[in-house]
C-alpha positions in Angstrom: 29.1 20.6 60.1 30.1 17.1 61.2 30.1 14.1 59.0 26.9 12.8 60.7 25.1 16.1 60.0 26.0 15.8 56.2 24.7 12.2 56.1 21.4 13.2 57.7 20.9 16.3 55.5 20.9 14.4 52.1 18.7 11.3 52.6 15.5 13.1 51.8 16.7 14.0 48.3 17.9 10.4 47.4 14.5 8.7 47.9 12.8 11.3 45.8 15.3 10.8 43.0 15.0 7.0 43.2 11.2 7.3 43.1 11.3 9.6 40.0 13.6 7.1 38.2 11.3 4.3 39.1 8.3 6.2 37.8 10.1 6.9 34.5 11.0 3.3 34.1 7.5 2.1 34.8 6.0 4.6 32.3 8.6 3.6 29.7 7.8 -0.1 30.2 4.1 0.6 30.0 4.4 2.6 26.8 6.7 0.0 25.2 4.2 -2.8 26.1 1.3 -0.8 24.7 3.2 -0.1 21.4 4.1 -3.8 21.0 0.9 -5.4 22.2 -1.9 -3.0 21.0 -2.1 -4.5 17.5 -2.6 -8.0 19.0 -6.4 -8.0 19.6 -7.1 -7.2 16.0 -4.4 -9.4 14.4 -4.4 -12.3 16.8 -7.9 -12.5 18.1 -9.9 -10.7 15.3 -11.2 -8.0 17.8 -11.0 -4.7 16.0 -11.1 -1.4 17.8 -10.6 2.3 16.7 -8.6 2.8 19.9 -6.1 0.1 19.2 -4.3 0.5 15.8 -3.3 -2.6 13.9 0.0 -2.9 12.1 -0.5 -1.8 8.5 3.1 -1.6 7.1 3.1 -2.1 3.4 -0.7 -2.8 3.4 -2.1 -2.5 -0.1 1.2 -1.6 -1.8 0.9 -2.8 -5.4 -2.8 -3.7 -5.0 -4.6 -2.9 -8.2 -1.5 -2.8 -10.4 -1.6 -5.2 -13.4 1.1 -7.7 -14.2 1.0 -9.0 -17.8 0.8 -7.6 -21.3 -1.5 -5.4 -23.3 -1.8 -6.5 -27.0 -2.8 -4.2 -29.8 -4.9 -6.0 -32.5 -5.6 -4.7 -36.0 -9.0 -4.9 -37.6 -8.4 -8.6 -38.6 -7.5 -9.5 -35.0 -3.8 -10.0 -35.6 -1.5 -8.8 -32.8 0.5 -5.9 -34.1 2.1 -4.7 -30.9 2.6 -5.4 -27.2 2.7 -2.9 -24.4 3.8 -3.3 -20.8 1.4 -2.0 -18.1 3.7 1.1 -17.7 3.6 1.7 -21.5 -0.1 1.3 -21.5 -0.3 4.0 -18.8 2.0 6.2 -20.8 4.6 6.6 -18.0 8.3 5.6 -17.7 8.1 4.2 -14.2 5.8 4.0 -11.2 5.8 7.1 -9.1 8.2 7.4 -6.2 5.6 7.7 -3.4 4.9 6.2 -0.1 1.7 4.6 -1.3 0.9 3.7 -4.8 -2.3 5.5 -5.2 -3.0 6.9 -8.7 -5.7 6.8 -11.3 -4.6 3.5 -12.9 -5.7 1.5 -9.8 -7.9 -1.4 -10.5 -10.4 -3.2 -8.3 -12.4 -5.1 -10.9 -11.9 -6.1 -14.5 -14.1 -3.2 -15.6 -11.5 -0.8 -14.2 -8.7 -2.0 -16.5 -9.5 0.7 -19.1 -8.6 3.4 -16.6 -5.1 1.9 -16.4 -4.7 1.9 -20.1 -6.4 5.2 -21.0 -3.2 6.5 -22.6 -2.9 3.5 -24.8 -6.7 3.6 -25.7 -6.3 7.3 -26.7 -3.4 6.3 -29.2 -5.3 3.5 -30.9 -6.0 3.9 -34.6 -9.5 3.3 -36.0 -10.4 -0.3 -36.2 -7.7 -1.4 -33.7 -8.4 -2.8 -30.3 -6.5 -3.4 -27.1 -6.6 -6.7 -25.1 -5.0 -7.7 -21.8 -3.6 -11.1 -20.6 -2.2 -11.3 -17.1 -3.2 -10.8 -13.5 -3.8 -8.1 -11.0 -2.9 -8.0 -7.3 -5.9 -7.8 -4.9 -6.0 -8.0 -1.1 -7.2 -11.6 -1.4 -4.4 -12.6 -3.8 -3.8 -12.6 -7.5 -6.8 -12.3 -9.8 -6.2 -13.7 -13.3 -7.5 -11.5 -16.1 -8.2 -12.1 -19.8 -9.9 -9.0 -21.3 -10.5 -9.0 -25.0 -11.5 -5.4 -25.4 -10.0 -3.1 -22.8 -11.1 0.3 -24.3 -14.7 1.2 -23.8 -15.2 2.7 -27.3 -13.2 0.3 -29.6 -11.8 1.9 -32.7 -13.3 5.4 -32.0 -10.0 6.7 -30.5 -7.6 8.3 -33.0 
């Protein structure tokens, strides 16, 4: 086989390889552009679609968790103790989860008692629990002043 024969035998394989590489590059570029730009209609232009997912990283983390202090009042109304939100829930720390979703979540001031159920259960007769602080919402911080957190004041033992 001469040198010319070898040069003419291979050219058909090279264009096929070049075409395959080009197709891979185009597909990669299209996928990369889709991943980067698919959230844009919803977040930039306000056009939402079930087919184009929006970026939701850390969306809602901490929403519904109170920041402030729970105060225990005696029958005369004097503050006899203060609890942090964690102490009111009866836990040592927030759970190590991807998303903070648990029973203590609040959406309105009426939901505050669910967060403090453990503290309400420990109240003595005639005592009440109040809250002064704020809670994170999707629209920002919501200030809360709740004088009587527990639904049945003084009935818990």
